[in-house]
Every structure is written in C-alpha cells, then in structure tokens.
ZAGU-866112 format. One record per residue: residue number from 1; x, y, z of N, C-alpha, C, O in turn. Coordinates in steps of 0.1 Angstrom, whole numbers. Atoms other than C-alpha are relative to their C-alpha. Layout:
! ZAGU-866112
<seq=NUM n.c1=X n.c2=Y n.c3=Z ca.c1=X ca.c2=Y ca.c3=Z c.c1=X c.c2=Y c.c3=Z o.c1=X o.c2=Y o.c3=Z>
...
***
This chain:
! ZAGU-866112
<seq=1 n.c1=-3 n.c2=11 n.c3=10 ca.c1=-490 ca.c2=-705 ca.c3=647 c.c1=14 c.c2=3 c.c3=-7 o.c1=17 o.c2=15 o.c3=-11>
<seq=2 n.c1=-13 n.c2=-2 n.c3=6 ca.c1=-456 ca.c2=-709 ca.c3=632 c.c1=-3 c.c2=-4 c.c3=-17 o.c1=-10 o.c2=-13 o.c3=-21>
<seq=3 n.c1=1 n.c2=0 n.c3=14 ca.c1=-453 ca.c2=-704 ca.c3=594 c.c1=4 c.c2=-15 c.c3=-5 o.c1=15 o.c2=-19 o.c3=-2>
<seq=4 n.c1=-3 n.c2=14 n.c3=3 ca.c1=-455 ca.c2=-740 ca.c3=579 c.c1=8 c.c2=-1 c.c3=-13 o.c1=11 o.c2=-12 o.c3=-17>
<seq=5 n.c1=-8 n.c2=0 n.c3=13 ca.c1=-435 ca.c2=-730 ca.c3=547 c.c1=16 c.c2=-1 c.c3=3 o.c1=23 o.c2=-2 o.c3=-6>
<seq=6 n.c1=-14 n.c2=1 n.c3=-3 ca.c1=-402 ca.c2=-732 ca.c3=566 c.c1=3 c.c2=-12 c.c3=8 o.c1=-5 o.c2=-16 o.c3=16>
<seq=7 n.c1=-4 n.c2=10 n.c3=-8 ca.c1=-383 ca.c2=-761 ca.c3=581 c.c1=5 c.c2=5 c.c3=14 o.c1=15 o.c2=12 o.c3=14>
<seq=8 n.c1=-5 n.c2=-5 n.c3=-13 ca.c1=-380 ca.c2=-755 ca.c3=619 c.c1=15 c.c2=-2 c.c3=4 o.c1=21 o.c2=7 o.c3=10>
<seq=9 n.c1=-13 n.c2=2 n.c3=-4 ca.c1=-346 ca.c2=-772 ca.c3=623 c.c1=10 c.c2=10 c.c3=-9 o.c1=20 o.c2=15 o.c3=-4>
<seq=10 n.c1=-9 n.c2=-10 n.c3=8 ca.c1=-331 ca.c2=-751 ca.c3=594 c.c1=0 c.c2=14 c.c3=5 o.c1=10 o.c2=21 o.c3=4>
<seq=11 n.c1=1 n.c2=-12 n.c3=-6 ca.c1=-345 ca.c2=-721 ca.c3=609 c.c1=6 c.c2=3 c.c3=12 o.c1=12 o.c2=13 o.c3=14>
<seq=12 n.c1=-8 n.c2=0 n.c3=-12 ca.c1=-331 ca.c2=-728 ca.c3=642 c.c1=14 c.c2=1 c.c3=-2 o.c1=20 o.c2=8 o.c3=6>
<seq=13 n.c1=-14 n.c2=-1 n.c3=3 ca.c1=-297 ca.c2=-733 ca.c3=628 c.c1=4 c.c2=13 c.c3=-7 o.c1=15 o.c2=18 o.c3=-5>
<seq=14 n.c1=-2 n.c2=-13 n.c3=6 ca.c1=-300 ca.c2=-701 ca.c3=608 c.c1=0 c.c2=10 c.c3=13 o.c1=8 o.c2=19 o.c3=14>
<seq=15 n.c1=0 n.c2=-9 n.c3=-12 ca.c1=-309 ca.c2=-683 ca.c3=642 c.c1=13 c.c2=-1 c.c3=7 o.c1=18 o.c2=9 o.c3=11>
<seq=16 n.c1=-11 n.c2=3 n.c3=-8 ca.c1=-280 ca.c2=-699 ca.c3=659 c.c1=13 c.c2=6 c.c3=-7 o.c1=21 o.c2=13 o.c3=-2>
<seq=17 n.c1=-11 n.c2=-6 n.c3=8 ca.c1=-256 ca.c2=-690 ca.c3=632 c.c1=1 c.c2=16 c.c3=0 o.c1=12 o.c2=22 o.c3=1>
<seq=18 n.c1=0 n.c2=-15 n.c3=-1 ca.c1=-268 ca.c2=-654 ca.c3=632 c.c1=4 c.c2=5 c.c3=14 o.c1=10 o.c2=16 o.c3=15>
<seq=19 n.c1=-4 n.c2=-5 n.c3=-14 ca.c1=-264 ca.c2=-651 ca.c3=670 c.c1=16 c.c2=-1 c.c3=0 o.c1=22 o.c2=9 o.c3=5>
<seq=20 n.c1=-14 n.c2=2 n.c3=-1 ca.c1=-228 ca.c2=-665 ca.c3=667 c.c1=7 c.c2=11 c.c3=-8 o.c1=16 o.c2=18 o.c3=-3>
<seq=21 n.c1=-6 n.c2=-10 n.c3=8 ca.c1=-220 ca.c2=-641 ca.c3=638 c.c1=-2 c.c2=14 c.c3=7 o.c1=8 o.c2=22 o.c3=6>
<seq=22 n.c1=2 n.c2=-12 n.c3=-8 ca.c1=-235 ca.c2=-613 ca.c3=659 c.c1=10 c.c2=3 c.c3=9 o.c1=15 o.c2=14 o.c3=10>
<seq=23 n.c1=-11 n.c2=-1 n.c3=-10 ca.c1=-211 ca.c2=-620 ca.c3=686 c.c1=14 c.c2=4 c.c3=-5 o.c1=22 o.c2=12 o.c3=0>
<seq=24 n.c1=-12 n.c2=-3 n.c3=7 ca.c1=-181 ca.c2=-621 ca.c3=663 c.c1=0 c.c2=14 c.c3=-5 o.c1=9 o.c2=21 o.c3=-3>
<seq=25 n.c1=2 n.c2=-14 n.c3=6 ca.c1=-193 ca.c2=-590 ca.c3=644 c.c1=1 c.c2=11 c.c3=10 o.c1=6 o.c2=22 o.c3=7>
<seq=26 n.c1=0 n.c2=-11 n.c3=-12 ca.c1=-196 ca.c2=-570 ca.c3=677 c.c1=15 c.c2=2 c.c3=4 o.c1=18 o.c2=13 o.c3=9>
<seq=27 n.c1=-14 n.c2=-2 n.c3=-4 ca.c1=-159 ca.c2=-575 ca.c3=684 c.c1=7 c.c2=10 c.c3=-8 o.c1=18 o.c2=16 o.c3=-4>
<seq=28 n.c1=-7 n.c2=-10 n.c3=10 ca.c1=-150 ca.c2=-552 ca.c3=654 c.c1=-2 c.c2=15 c.c3=7 o.c1=8 o.c2=21 o.c3=8>
<seq=29 n.c1=2 n.c2=-12 n.c3=-7 ca.c1=-165 ca.c2=-520 ca.c3=671 c.c1=7 c.c2=0 c.c3=13 o.c1=14 o.c2=10 o.c3=16>
<seq=30 n.c1=-8 n.c2=0 n.c3=-13 ca.c1=-151 ca.c2=-530 ca.c3=704 c.c1=14 c.c2=2 c.c3=-2 o.c1=19 o.c2=11 o.c3=5>
<seq=31 n.c1=-14 n.c2=-3 n.c3=2 ca.c1=-116 ca.c2=-533 ca.c3=690 c.c1=3 c.c2=14 c.c3=-6 o.c1=13 o.c2=20 o.c3=-2>
<seq=32 n.c1=-3 n.c2=-13 n.c3=5 ca.c1=-119 ca.c2=-501 ca.c3=671 c.c1=-2 c.c2=12 c.c3=10 o.c1=5 o.c2=22 o.c3=10>
<seq=33 n.c1=2 n.c2=-10 n.c3=-9 ca.c1=-133 ca.c2=-482 ca.c3=700 c.c1=11 c.c2=1 c.c3=11 o.c1=14 o.c2=11 o.c3=17>
<seq=34 n.c1=-10 n.c2=1 n.c3=-11 ca.c1=-105 ca.c2=-494 ca.c3=724 c.c1=15 c.c2=3 c.c3=-7 o.c1=24 o.c2=6 o.c3=0>
<seq=35 n.c1=-13 n.c2=-2 n.c3=7 ca.c1=-76 ca.c2=-489 ca.c3=697 c.c1=3 c.c2=15 c.c3=1 o.c1=-5 o.c2=25 o.c3=1>
<seq=36 n.c1=-4 n.c2=-14 n.c3=-2 ca.c1=-56 ca.c2=-458 ca.c3=702 c.c1=4 c.c2=5 c.c3=-15 o.c1=5 o.c2=17 o.c3=-18>
<seq=37 n.c1=-3 n.c2=-4 n.c3=14 ca.c1=-47 ca.c2=-458 ca.c3=664 c.c1=-5 c.c2=-10 c.c3=-10 o.c1=2 o.c2=-19 o.c3=-13>
<seq=38 n.c1=6 n.c2=9 n.c3=10 ca.c1=-69 ca.c2=-475 ca.c3=639 c.c1=7 c.c2=0 c.c3=-14 o.c1=5 o.c2=-10 o.c3=-21>
<seq=39 n.c1=-8 n.c2=-1 n.c3=12 ca.c1=-47 ca.c2=-464 ca.c3=611 c.c1=11 c.c2=-12 c.c3=0 o.c1=16 o.c2=-16 o.c3=-10>
<seq=40 n.c1=-11 n.c2=11 n.c3=-1 ca.c1=-22 ca.c2=-491 ca.c3=623 c.c1=-6 c.c2=-14 c.c3=-2 o.c1=1 o.c2=-24 o.c3=-3>
<seq=41 n.c1=6 n.c2=13 n.c3=2 ca.c1=-48 ca.c2=-519 ca.c3=618 c.c1=4 c.c2=-4 c.c3=-14 o.c1=6 o.c2=4 o.c3=-24>
<seq=42 n.c1=-3 n.c2=6 n.c3=14 ca.c1=-40 ca.c2=-542 ca.c3=588 c.c1=-11 c.c2=3 c.c3=-8 o.c1=-21 o.c2=6 o.c3=-4>
<seq=43 n.c1=10 n.c2=-3 n.c3=10 ca.c1=-59 ca.c2=-536 ca.c3=556 c.c1=-11 c.c2=-10 c.c3=0 o.c1=-22 o.c2=-6 o.c3=-4>
<seq=44 n.c1=11 n.c2=9 n.c3=0 ca.c1=-78 ca.c2=-568 ca.c3=559 c.c1=-10 c.c2=1 c.c3=11 o.c1=-21 o.c2=-5 o.c3=11>
<seq=45 n.c1=7 n.c2=-1 n.c3=-11 ca.c1=-92 ca.c2=-557 ca.c3=592 c.c1=-14 c.c2=7 c.c3=-5 o.c1=-25 o.c2=2 o.c3=-3>
<seq=46 n.c1=12 n.c2=-7 n.c3=5 ca.c1=-117 ca.c2=-532 ca.c3=575 c.c1=-8 c.c2=-9 c.c3=-10 o.c1=-20 o.c2=-9 o.c3=-9>
<seq=47 n.c1=8 n.c2=8 n.c3=10 ca.c1=-126 ca.c2=-556 ca.c3=547 c.c1=-8 c.c2=-13 c.c3=9 o.c1=-18 o.c2=-18 o.c3=5>
<seq=48 n.c1=6 n.c2=10 n.c3=-10 ca.c1=-133 ca.c2=-583 ca.c3=576 c.c1=-11 c.c2=6 c.c3=6 o.c1=-21 o.c2=-1 o.c3=7>
<seq=49 n.c1=11 n.c2=-5 n.c3=-6 ca.c1=-155 ca.c2=-559 ca.c3=594 c.c1=-12 c.c2=1 c.c3=-9 o.c1=-24 o.c2=-3 o.c3=-5>
<seq=50 n.c1=11 n.c2=-2 n.c3=9 ca.c1=-176 ca.c2=-550 ca.c3=564 c.c1=-5 c.c2=-12 c.c3=-4 o.c1=-17 o.c2=-12 o.c3=-7>
<seq=51 n.c1=5 n.c2=13 n.c3=6 ca.c1=-178 ca.c2=-586 ca.c3=552 c.c1=-9 c.c2=-6 c.c3=12 o.c1=-20 o.c2=-11 o.c3=9>
<seq=52 n.c1=8 n.c2=6 n.c3=-9 ca.c1=-190 ca.c2=-598 ca.c3=586 c.c1=-13 c.c2=8 c.c3=3 o.c1=-23 o.c2=2 o.c3=6>
<seq=53 n.c1=13 n.c2=-8 n.c3=-2 ca.c1=-215 ca.c2=-569 ca.c3=589 c.c1=-9 c.c2=-3 c.c3=-11 o.c1=-21 o.c2=-6 o.c3=-9>
<seq=54 n.c1=9 n.c2=3 n.c3=11 ca.c1=-228 ca.c2=-576 ca.c3=555 c.c1=-7 c.c2=-15 c.c3=1 o.c1=-19 o.c2=-17 o.c3=-1>
<seq=55 n.c1=5 n.c2=14 n.c3=-1 ca.c1=-232 ca.c2=-614 ca.c3=561 c.c1=-10 c.c2=1 c.c3=12 o.c1=-21 o.c2=-4 o.c3=10>
<seq=56 n.c1=10 n.c2=-1 n.c3=-11 ca.c1=-248 ca.c2=-606 ca.c3=595 c.c1=-14 c.c2=6 c.c3=-4 o.c1=-25 o.c2=1 o.c3=0>
<seq=57 n.c1=13 n.c2=-5 n.c3=5 ca.c1=-274 ca.c2=-584 ca.c3=579 c.c1=-9 c.c2=-8 c.c3=-8 o.c1=-21 o.c2=-8 o.c3=-8>
<seq=58 n.c1=8 n.c2=9 n.c3=8 ca.c1=-282 ca.c2=-609 ca.c3=553 c.c1=-6 c.c2=-10 c.c3=8 o.c1=-18 o.c2=-13 o.c3=6>
<seq=59 n.c1=5 n.c2=11 n.c3=-9 ca.c1=-286 ca.c2=-636 ca.c3=579 c.c1=-13 c.c2=4 c.c3=8 o.c1=-23 o.c2=-3 o.c3=9>
<seq=60 n.c1=10 n.c2=-5 n.c3=-7 ca.c1=-307 ca.c2=-614 ca.c3=600 c.c1=-14 c.c2=2 c.c3=-8 o.c1=-25 o.c2=-1 o.c3=-4>
<seq=61 n.c1=11 n.c2=-3 n.c3=10 ca.c1=-329 ca.c2=-603 ca.c3=571 c.c1=-6 c.c2=-14 c.c3=-4 o.c1=-18 o.c2=-16 o.c3=-3>
<seq=62 n.c1=5 n.c2=13 n.c3=3 ca.c1=-332 ca.c2=-640 ca.c3=560 c.c1=-8 c.c2=-6 c.c3=11 o.c1=-19 o.c2=-12 o.c3=8>
<seq=63 n.c1=6 n.c2=6 n.c3=-12 ca.c1=-342 ca.c2=-651 ca.c3=595 c.c1=-14 c.c2=7 c.c3=2 o.c1=-24 o.c2=1 o.c3=3>
<seq=64 n.c1=12 n.c2=-9 n.c3=-2 ca.c1=-368 ca.c2=-623 ca.c3=598 c.c1=-10 c.c2=-4 c.c3=-11 o.c1=-22 o.c2=-5 o.c3=-8>
<seq=65 n.c1=8 n.c2=3 n.c3=11 ca.c1=-382 ca.c2=-632 ca.c3=563 c.c1=-5 c.c2=-15 c.c3=1 o.c1=-17 o.c2=-18 o.c3=-2>
<seq=66 n.c1=4 n.c2=13 n.c3=-2 ca.c1=-383 ca.c2=-669 ca.c3=571 c.c1=-11 c.c2=-1 c.c3=10 o.c1=-21 o.c2=-8 o.c3=7>
<seq=67 n.c1=10 n.c2=1 n.c3=-10 ca.c1=-403 ca.c2=-664 ca.c3=603 c.c1=-13 c.c2=8 c.c3=-4 o.c1=-24 o.c2=4 o.c3=-1>
<seq=68 n.c1=12 n.c2=-8 n.c3=6 ca.c1=-425 ca.c2=-637 ca.c3=586 c.c1=-8 c.c2=7 c.c3=13 o.c1=-2 o.c2=12 o.c3=23>
<seq=69 n.c1=9 n.c2=-5 n.c3=-11 ca.c1=-454 ca.c2=-626 ca.c3=609 c.c1=-4 c.c2=-12 c.c3=9 o.c1=-14 o.c2=-11 o.c3=16>
<seq=70 n.c1=4 n.c2=12 n.c3=-8 ca.c1=-455 ca.c2=-660 ca.c3=626 c.c1=7 c.c2=0 c.c3=15 o.c1=12 o.c2=-11 o.c3=19>
<seq=71 n.c1=-7 n.c2=-2 n.c3=-12 ca.c1=-441 ca.c2=-647 ca.c3=659 c.c1=-9 c.c2=-7 c.c3=10 o.c1=-21 o.c2=-5 o.c3=10>
<seq=72 n.c1=7 n.c2=8 n.c3=-9 ca.c1=-452 ca.c2=-671 ca.c3=687 c.c1=-3 c.c2=9 c.c3=13 o.c1=5 o.c2=18 o.c3=16>
<seq=73 n.c1=2 n.c2=-6 n.c3=-14 ca.c1=-467 ca.c2=-659 ca.c3=721 c.c1=11 c.c2=-1 c.c3=8 o.c1=15 o.c2=9 o.c3=15>
<seq=74 n.c1=-11 n.c2=3 n.c3=-8 ca.c1=-438 ca.c2=-675 ca.c3=738 c.c1=11 c.c2=9 c.c3=-3 o.c1=19 o.c2=13 o.c3=6>
<seq=75 n.c1=-10 n.c2=-8 n.c3=6 ca.c1=-414 ca.c2=-656 ca.c3=716 c.c1=-3 c.c2=15 c.c3=4 o.c1=6 o.c2=22 o.c3=9>
<seq=76 n.c1=4 n.c2=-14 n.c3=-4 ca.c1=-433 ca.c2=-623 ca.c3=723 c.c1=4 c.c2=2 c.c3=16 o.c1=9 o.c2=12 o.c3=20>
<seq=77 n.c1=-3 n.c2=-1 n.c3=-16 ca.c1=-430 ca.c2=-629 ca.c3=762 c.c1=14 c.c2=0 c.c3=2 o.c1=19 o.c2=9 o.c3=9>
<seq=78 n.c1=-15 n.c2=1 n.c3=-2 ca.c1=-393 ca.c2=-638 ca.c3=759 c.c1=7 c.c2=13 c.c3=-6 o.c1=16 o.c2=19 o.c3=0>
<seq=79 n.c1=-4 n.c2=-13 n.c3=5 ca.c1=-388 ca.c2=-607 ca.c3=737 c.c1=-2 c.c2=12 c.c3=10 o.c1=7 o.c2=20 o.c3=12>
<seq=80 n.c1=3 n.c2=-11 n.c3=-9 ca.c1=-404 ca.c2=-584 ca.c3=762 c.c1=9 c.c2=-1 c.c3=12 o.c1=15 o.c2=9 o.c3=16>
<seq=81 n.c1=-10 n.c2=2 n.c3=-11 ca.c1=-383 ca.c2=-599 ca.c3=790 c.c1=15 c.c2=4 c.c3=-4 o.c1=22 o.c2=11 o.c3=4>
<seq=82 n.c1=-12 n.c2=-4 n.c3=6 ca.c1=-351 ca.c2=-594 ca.c3=768 c.c1=1 c.c2=15 c.c3=-1 o.c1=11 o.c2=20 o.c3=3>
<seq=83 n.c1=-1 n.c2=-15 n.c3=1 ca.c1=-360 ca.c2=-558 ca.c3=760 c.c1=1 c.c2=7 c.c3=14 o.c1=8 o.c2=18 o.c3=15>
<seq=84 n.c1=-1 n.c2=-7 n.c3=-14 ca.c1=-365 ca.c2=-551 ca.c3=797 c.c1=15 c.c2=-1 c.c3=5 o.c1=20 o.c2=8 o.c3=11>
<seq=85 n.c1=-14 n.c2=2 n.c3=-4 ca.c1=-329 ca.c2=-564 ca.c3=803 c.c1=9 c.c2=9 c.c3=-9 o.c1=18 o.c2=15 o.c3=-5>
<seq=86 n.c1=-11 n.c2=-7 n.c3=9 ca.c1=-312 ca.c2=-549 ca.c3=772 c.c1=-1 c.c2=15 c.c3=-1 o.c1=8 o.c2=21 o.c3=-5>
<seq=87 n.c1=1 n.c2=-14 n.c3=-2 ca.c1=-326 ca.c2=-514 ca.c3=778 c.c1=10 c.c2=6 c.c3=10 o.c1=14 o.c2=17 o.c3=9>
<seq=88 n.c1=-10 n.c2=-5 n.c3=-9 ca.c1=-302 ca.c2=-513 ca.c3=807 c.c1=14 c.c2=2 c.c3=-7 o.c1=22 o.c2=9 o.c3=-2>
<seq=89 n.c1=-13 n.c2=-2 n.c3=7 ca.c1=-273 ca.c2=-514 ca.c3=781 c.c1=2 c.c2=15 c.c3=-3 o.c1=13 o.c2=20 o.c3=-2>
<seq=90 n.c1=-1 n.c2=-15 n.c3=2 ca.c1=-281 ca.c2=-477 ca.c3=773 c.c1=7 c.c2=6 c.c3=13 o.c1=16 o.c2=14 o.c3=11>
<seq=91 n.c1=-6 n.c2=-6 n.c3=-12 ca.c1=-273 ca.c2=-469 ca.c3=810 c.c1=14 c.c2=-5 c.c3=2 o.c1=22 o.c2=2 o.c3=8>
<seq=92 n.c1=-14 n.c2=4 n.c3=1 ca.c1=-242 ca.c2=-490 ca.c3=807 c.c1=9 c.c2=7 c.c3=-8 o.c1=20 o.c2=11 o.c3=-3>
<seq=93 n.c1=-7 n.c2=-7 n.c3=9 ca.c1=-230 ca.c2=-473 ca.c3=778 c.c1=2 c.c2=16 c.c3=5 o.c1=13 o.c2=22 o.c3=3>
<seq=94 n.c1=-3 n.c2=-12 n.c3=-7 ca.c1=-236 ca.c2=-440 ca.c3=796 c.c1=9 c.c2=2 c.c3=11 o.c1=17 o.c2=11 o.c3=12>
<seq=95 n.c1=-10 n.c2=1 n.c3=-9 ca.c1=-216 ca.c2=-450 ca.c3=826 c.c1=14 c.c2=-2 c.c3=-6 o.c1=24 o.c2=4 o.c3=-1>
<seq=96 n.c1=-13 n.c2=2 n.c3=8 ca.c1=-188 ca.c2=-462 ca.c3=802 c.c1=5 c.c2=13 c.c3=-5 o.c1=17 o.c2=17 o.c3=-3>
<seq=97 n.c1=-3 n.c2=-12 n.c3=6 ca.c1=-190 ca.c2=-429 ca.c3=785 c.c1=6 c.c2=11 c.c3=11 o.c1=14 o.c2=20 o.c3=8>
<seq=98 n.c1=-4 n.c2=-10 n.c3=-9 ca.c1=-187 ca.c2=-409 ca.c3=817 c.c1=13 c.c2=-5 c.c3=7 o.c1=22 o.c2=3 o.c3=9>
<seq=99 n.c1=-13 n.c2=6 n.c3=-8 ca.c1=-159 ca.c2=-432 ca.c3=834 c.c1=12 c.c2=-1 c.c3=-10 o.c1=23 o.c2=1 o.c3=-6>
<seq=100 n.c1=-12 n.c2=4 n.c3=7 ca.c1=-138 ca.c2=-441 ca.c3=804 c.c1=-2 c.c2=8 c.c3=-14 o.c1=3 o.c2=4 o.c3=-24>
<seq=101 n.c1=3 n.c2=-7 n.c3=11 ca.c1=-151 ca.c2=-416 ca.c3=778 c.c1=14 c.c2=5 c.c3=-8 o.c1=15 o.c2=3 o.c3=-21>
<seq=102 n.c1=-13 n.c2=-5 n.c3=8 ca.c1=-115 ca.c2=-402 ca.c3=769 c.c1=7 c.c2=-12 c.c3=-4 o.c1=15 o.c2=-10 o.c3=-14>
<seq=103 n.c1=-8 n.c2=13 n.c3=4 ca.c1=-101 ca.c2=-438 ca.c3=765 c.c1=-8 c.c2=-7 c.c3=-10 o.c1=-2 o.c2=-17 o.c3=-16>
<seq=104 n.c1=7 n.c2=7 n.c3=12 ca.c1=-127 ca.c2=-449 ca.c3=739 c.c1=-2 c.c2=9 c.c3=-10 o.c1=-6 o.c2=20 o.c3=-8>
<seq=105 n.c1=1 n.c2=-7 n.c3=13 ca.c1=-127 ca.c2=-437 ca.c3=704 c.c1=-14 c.c2=-2 c.c3=-5 o.c1=-17 o.c2=-11 o.c3=-12>
<seq=106 n.c1=15 n.c2=2 n.c3=3 ca.c1=-165 ca.c2=-432 ca.c3=701 c.c1=-3 c.c2=1 c.c3=-15 o.c1=-12 o.c2=-5 o.c3=-20>
<seq=107 n.c1=1 n.c2=-2 n.c3=14 ca.c1=-161 ca.c2=-420 ca.c3=665 c.c1=1 c.c2=-13 c.c3=-8 o.c1=-5 o.c2=-15 o.c3=-18>
<seq=108 n.c1=-3 n.c2=12 n.c3=6 ca.c1=-147 ca.c2=-454 ca.c3=657 c.c1=-9 c.c2=-11 c.c3=2 o.c1=-8 o.c2=-21 o.c3=-5>
<seq=109 n.c1=8 n.c2=11 n.c3=-4 ca.c1=-173 ca.c2=-475 ca.c3=673 c.c1=-15 c.c2=2 c.c3=2 o.c1=-23 o.c2=-7 o.c3=1>
<seq=110 n.c1=14 n.c2=-3 n.c3=-2 ca.c1=-206 ca.c2=-457 ca.c3=679 c.c1=-9 c.c2=-5 c.c3=-11 o.c1=-18 o.c2=-12 o.c3=-8>
<seq=111 n.c1=8 n.c2=3 n.c3=12 ca.c1=-220 ca.c2=-462 ca.c3=645 c.c1=-1 c.c2=-16 c.c3=0 o.c1=-12 o.c2=-21 o.c3=-2>
<seq=112 n.c1=1 n.c2=15 n.c3=-1 ca.c1=-212 ca.c2=-501 ca.c3=647 c.c1=-8 c.c2=-5 c.c3=10 o.c1=-16 o.c2=-14 o.c3=8>
<seq=113 n.c1=8 n.c2=4 n.c3=-11 ca.c1=-227 ca.c2=-504 ca.c3=681 c.c1=-16 c.c2=3 c.c3=-3 o.c1=-24 o.c2=-5 o.c3=0>
<seq=114 n.c1=12 n.c2=-6 n.c3=2 ca.c1=-258 ca.c2=-484 ca.c3=670 c.c1=-8 c.c2=-10 c.c3=-9 o.c1=-18 o.c2=-15 o.c3=-5>
<seq=115 n.c1=7 n.c2=8 n.c3=10 ca.c1=-268 ca.c2=-504 ca.c3=640 c.c1=-1 c.c2=-14 c.c3=5 o.c1=-11 o.c2=-21 o.c3=3>
<seq=116 n.c1=1 n.c2=14 n.c3=-5 ca.c1=-260 ca.c2=-538 ca.c3=656 c.c1=-11 c.c2=0 c.c3=11 o.c1=-18 o.c2=-10 o.c3=11>
<seq=117 n.c1=9 n.c2=-1 n.c3=-10 ca.c1=-281 ca.c2=-528 ca.c3=686 c.c1=-15 c.c2=1 c.c3=-7 o.c1=-24 o.c2=-6 o.c3=-3>
<seq=118 n.c1=14 n.c2=-1 n.c3=7 ca.c1=-311 ca.c2=-518 ca.c3=662 c.c1=-2 c.c2=-14 c.c3=-6 o.c1=-13 o.c2=-19 o.c3=-5>
<seq=119 n.c1=3 n.c2=12 n.c3=6 ca.c1=-306 ca.c2=-551 ca.c3=643 c.c1=-3 c.c2=-10 c.c3=10 o.c1=-11 o.c2=-19 o.c3=7>
<seq=120 n.c1=4 n.c2=11 n.c3=-11 ca.c1=-307 ca.c2=-572 ca.c3=676 c.c1=-14 c.c2=3 c.c3=4 o.c1=-22 o.c2=-6 o.c3=4>
<seq=121 n.c1=14 n.c2=-3 n.c3=-4 ca.c1=-339 ca.c2=-554 ca.c3=687 c.c1=-10 c.c2=-3 c.c3=-9 o.c1=-21 o.c2=-7 o.c3=-6>
<seq=122 n.c1=11 n.c2=2 n.c3=11 ca.c1=-356 ca.c2=-557 ca.c3=654 c.c1=-1 c.c2=-15 c.c3=-3 o.c1=-12 o.c2=-20 o.c3=-5>
<seq=123 n.c1=2 n.c2=15 n.c3=3 ca.c1=-349 ca.c2=-594 ca.c3=649 c.c1=-1 c.c2=-10 c.c3=11 o.c1=-2 o.c2=-22 o.c3=10>
<seq=124 n.c1=1 n.c2=8 n.c3=-12 ca.c1=-351 ca.c2=-606 ca.c3=684 c.c1=-13 c.c2=-8 c.c3=0 o.c1=-12 o.c2=-20 o.c3=4>
<seq=125 n.c1=12 n.c2=8 n.c3=0 ca.c1=-388 ca.c2=-618 ca.c3=681 c.c1=1 c.c2=-11 c.c3=-9 o.c1=-2 o.c2=-22 o.c3=-6>
<seq=126 n.c1=-2 n.c2=12 n.c3=9 ca.c1=-380 ca.c2=-638 ca.c3=650 c.c1=11 c.c2=-11 c.c3=6 o.c1=10 o.c2=-23 o.c3=4>
<seq=127 n.c1=-10 n.c2=9 n.c3=-5 ca.c1=-349 ca.c2=-652 ca.c3=668 c.c1=-6 c.c2=-10 c.c3=11 o.c1=-5 o.c2=-22 o.c3=10>
<seq=128 n.c1=8 n.c2=7 n.c3=-11 ca.c1=-369 ca.c2=-663 ca.c3=698 c.c1=-10 c.c2=-10 c.c3=-6 o.c1=-11 o.c2=-21 o.c3=0>
<seq=129 n.c1=8 n.c2=9 n.c3=5 ca.c1=-395 ca.c2=-678 ca.c3=676 c.c1=8 c.c2=-12 c.c3=-6 o.c1=3 o.c2=-23 o.c3=-3>
<seq=130 n.c1=-8 n.c2=9 n.c3=6 ca.c1=-369 ca.c2=-698 ca.c3=658 c.c1=7 c.c2=-10 c.c3=11 o.c1=8 o.c2=-22 o.c3=8>
<seq=131 n.c1=-8 n.c2=7 n.c3=-9 ca.c1=-350 ca.c2=-710 ca.c3=689 c.c1=-8 c.c2=-7 c.c3=12 o.c1=-4 o.c2=-17 o.c3=18>
<seq=132 n.c1=8 n.c2=6 n.c3=-12 ca.c1=-377 ca.c2=-716 ca.c3=717 c.c1=-7 c.c2=-12 c.c3=-4 o.c1=-11 o.c2=-14 o.c3=-16>
<seq=133 n.c1=7 n.c2=12 n.c3=3 ca.c1=-393 ca.c2=-750 ca.c3=719 c.c1=-15 c.c2=4 c.c3=-2 o.c1=-21 o.c2=12 o.c3=5>
<seq=134 n.c1=15 n.c2=-2 n.c3=4 ca.c1=-428 ca.c2=-751 ca.c3=704 c.c1=-8 c.c2=-10 c.c3=9 o.c1=-5 o.c2=-21 o.c3=13>
<seq=135 n.c1=9 n.c2=7 n.c3=-7 ca.c1=-456 ca.c2=-761 ca.c3=725 c.c1=-7 c.c2=-11 c.c3=-7 o.c1=-11 o.c2=-10 o.c3=-19>
<seq=136 n.c1=7 n.c2=12 n.c3=7 ca.c1=-472 ca.c2=-795 ca.c3=717 c.c1=-15 c.c2=2 c.c3=-1 o.c1=-21 o.c2=6 o.c3=8>
<seq=137 n.c1=15 n.c2=-1 n.c3=1 ca.c1=-507 ca.c2=-796 ca.c3=702 c.c1=-4 c.c2=13 c.c3=-4 o.c1=-15 o.c2=16 o.c3=-6>
***
C-alpha cells in the first residue's frame, strides 16, 4: 500500500530530479579521479561538488521520508533485480583498478563513489516505489 499522505505525481518528480542530480553529481568524482592535477581545478569546482552532493543527499532523504515504509512489492522486485546487476559494479571497479590503477587518482574519487553508491543502494526501493506504475485496484 502506498502512503496516502503524499502526492504520487510530486513524489515521482522528486524521484526523477534525484536521479538526474545523482548522474550529474557522479561526474565530480569521475573528473577528480581522472585528473592528473586537481590543484589546477578552478575554486568553484569544489564548491559545486559539495553543493551538488548536499542537494543530492537532501533530495534522497526527502524521497525516502516521503515514501516511508510504503515500499510496494513491485518496487521490492525491481530493487532486487537492480541489486543483482549493480553488484557487478564492484567487479568493474576491481578490473578498472587492476587495468588503469596508476592512471586513476583513487584518493580523489573513491570517497565520492563510495557514499554515492551507498546512497543509491539505500534509496533504490523508495525510488522504484515512486516511479513504477501502480497496479490498479
């Protein structure tokens, strides 16, 4: 049963905005990991990274709070399938580490990837509840 205290359309929009910001926010650790000299980044880069991360965390918390414990069975099934695919990301990172380990500044990106991965896995059931079509009746 979906929590009747929230508007499904607004919750869906919040979920989509969170997903878009998640994609944008993930570009910051990618760029930091591939950069040879992060000291050469403009000063606004760090501010933009932290601002995007903060807004992403607020949106994800708001989405989870809005959905609450009203995770649908369809969302649980979709989340399980997504987890089965996303866990392969660990192996992908391991391969990248072995093949391109010296060309990636792990100290500049690993923390950013780690907390974003945690946030993704934690909020995925709420996200699927918000975006999947509801069964009739």
